Structures are given as structure tokens and as C-alpha cells.
C-alpha positions as CSV (number, residue, x, y, z in Angstrom):
1,M,-16.1,-8.3,5.0
2,N,-14.6,-6.3,7.9
3,N,-11.2,-4.7,7.8
4,Y,-9.3,-7.6,9.7
5,D,-10.6,-10.1,7.4
6,L,-9.5,-7.8,4.4
7,F,-6.0,-7.3,6.0
8,A,-5.8,-11.3,6.5
9,S,-6.6,-11.9,2.8
10,L,-4.2,-9.0,1.6
11,L,-1.4,-10.5,3.9
12,H,-1.9,-13.8,2.5
13,H,-1.7,-12.6,-1.3
14,L,1.4,-10.4,-0.3
15,Q,3.2,-13.3,1.1
16,A,2.7,-15.3,-2.0
17,L,4.0,-12.2,-4.3
18,L,6.9,-11.3,-2.0
19,P,8.5,-14.5,-0.6
20,T,11.7,-12.9,0.3
21,A,10.2,-10.2,2.3
22,K,10.5,-9.7,6.1
23,A,7.5,-10.7,8.0
24,A,7.2,-7.7,10.2
25,L,7.6,-5.3,7.0
26,L,5.2,-7.3,5.1
27,V,2.6,-6.9,7.8
28,N,3.1,-3.3,7.9
29,L,3.0,-3.0,4.0
30,A,-0.3,-4.9,4.1
31,L,-1.6,-2.7,6.9
32,M,-0.6,0.7,4.9
33,V,-2.2,-0.7,1.8
34,L,-5.6,-1.5,3.5
35,A,-5.4,1.9,5.2
36,L,-4.8,3.6,1.9
37,A,-7.6,1.8,0.4
38,Q,-10.1,2.4,3.1
39,S,-9.1,5.9,4.1
40,S,-10.6,9.0,2.7
41,N,-6.7,10.5,2.5
42,C,-3.3,9.7,3.0
43,H,-2.6,11.4,6.3
44,L,-1.2,9.1,8.7
45,A,-3.6,10.2,11.5
46,T,-6.6,9.2,9.2
47,L,-4.8,6.0,8.0
48,A,-4.6,5.0,11.8
49,T,-8.4,5.2,12.3
50,V,-9.0,2.3,9.9
51,L,-6.3,-0.2,10.9
52,P,-7.6,-3.4,12.2
53,L,-5.5,-3.3,15.3
54,A,-6.0,-2.4,18.9
55,G,-4.1,0.7,20.5
56,Q,-4.2,4.2,20.9
57,R,-4.2,6.3,17.6
58,E,-0.9,8.1,18.4
59,N,0.7,4.6,18.9
60,L,-0.8,3.6,15.5
61,I,0.5,6.7,13.7
62,Q,4.0,6.0,15.3
63,R,3.8,2.4,13.9
64,L,3.0,3.8,10.4
65,R,5.9,6.5,10.5
66,R,8.4,4.0,11.6
67,W,7.6,1.6,8.9
68,L,7.9,4.5,6.2
69,K,11.3,5.4,7.6
70,S,12.5,1.8,7.7
71,Q,15.8,1.6,5.8
72,A,15.0,-2.3,5.2
73,L,12.3,-1.5,2.7
74,S,13.7,-2.4,-0.7
75,Q,12.4,-1.3,-4.0
76,R,13.6,-4.8,-5.4
77,V,12.2,-7.0,-2.8
78,Y,8.9,-5.0,-1.9
79,Y,7.9,-2.9,-5.0
80,L,9.2,-4.2,-8.0
81,P,7.6,-7.8,-7.8
82,L,4.1,-6.0,-7.2
83,L,4.6,-3.8,-10.1
84,K,5.5,-6.5,-12.2
85,H,2.6,-8.7,-11.1
86,L,0.1,-5.9,-11.7
87,L,1.2,-5.0,-15.0
88,A,1.5,-8.7,-16.3
89,H,-2.3,-8.8,-15.7
90,W,-2.8,-5.9,-18.2
91,Q,-1.1,-7.2,-21.2
92,G,-2.5,-6.4,-24.4
93,F,-4.2,-3.2,-23.2
94,E,-3.1,0.2,-23.5
95,L,-2.3,1.7,-20.3
96,A,-2.4,5.3,-19.3
97,L,-1.4,6.3,-15.8
98,G,-2.6,9.5,-13.9
99,M,-0.4,10.1,-10.9
100,D,-0.9,12.5,-7.9
101,R,2.0,12.5,-5.4
102,T,2.2,13.5,-1.7
103,D,5.4,14.0,-0.1
104,L,6.0,12.2,3.4
105,N,8.9,13.7,5.4
106,D,11.8,14.4,3.1
107,R,12.3,10.8,2.1
108,W,9.0,9.3,0.8
109,S,6.3,10.2,-1.8
110,V,2.9,8.4,-1.8
111,L,1.4,8.0,-5.2
112,K,-2.4,7.7,-6.3
113,L,-2.6,6.1,-9.6
114,G,-5.4,6.1,-12.0
115,I,-5.6,3.8,-15.0
116,A,-7.2,4.5,-18.2
117,F,-8.9,1.9,-20.3
118,G,-10.3,3.8,-23.2
119,K,-12.7,6.6,-21.8
120,R,-13.0,4.9,-18.5
121,V,-10.6,5.8,-15.7
122,V,-10.3,3.2,-12.7
123,P,-8.8,4.6,-9.7
124,C,-6.3,2.3,-7.7
């Protein structure tokens, strides 16, 4: 499956999980999630290289940067429903999270999470 197919599938799932989200912000959320999953690091210049979009790299970087700075991103609309959905599927398990934070500008932090089930750690 190529990155465009992965993006389309991810967008479809996010639309079902976030029915009140604005379409443009949801598209960019799907792009960011795909880029973070497919990239070796979280630098915007690297993330832009795996986006399934046509365009110059600088324009793609600017698209990601504008999305990260958007005042319309709401924790209640975008992140809380996703977190609830993820954790609902882990009921009955002990959940240990490992986090590594990277700051973007003065407003955002990107977290890389690892989930420990017993002795096995599953990065996500």
C-alpha cells in the first residue's frame, strides 16, 4: 500500500472518529499522522518528503507549519476523542507509557509514545 492509499484510509477512519472536525484541519491531521508514522524523525523538512501531495518541499513544510499554528485546533474536538478511542481498546491491560517530547516553536510539543505490555514495548 502506497502513502496515498494509507492517507485515504487514515482520513476515512479519522472522519468516523471525529465527526465534528473541520474537513481541512482533518485532512492536515491525517497528513501529519501519516508523515510522523512514515518518517525517520519529526522535523518538518523530513515530514514533507513523505507526504502524498504534489508540490515543492518548502510549500509542503509551510502547510504543516500553518496547521501546527492553527488556532482552530481544539483539544476537545481533535485529540480527546482519539485518545478515548485508543484507550478504550486497551481495557483490562496494564498500560505503561514512555514519552519523548520534542518542542515545535513556543506553542506545540510532539510526543512519541511507547506502550509497555508486560516486558514488550510497542512504539506508536
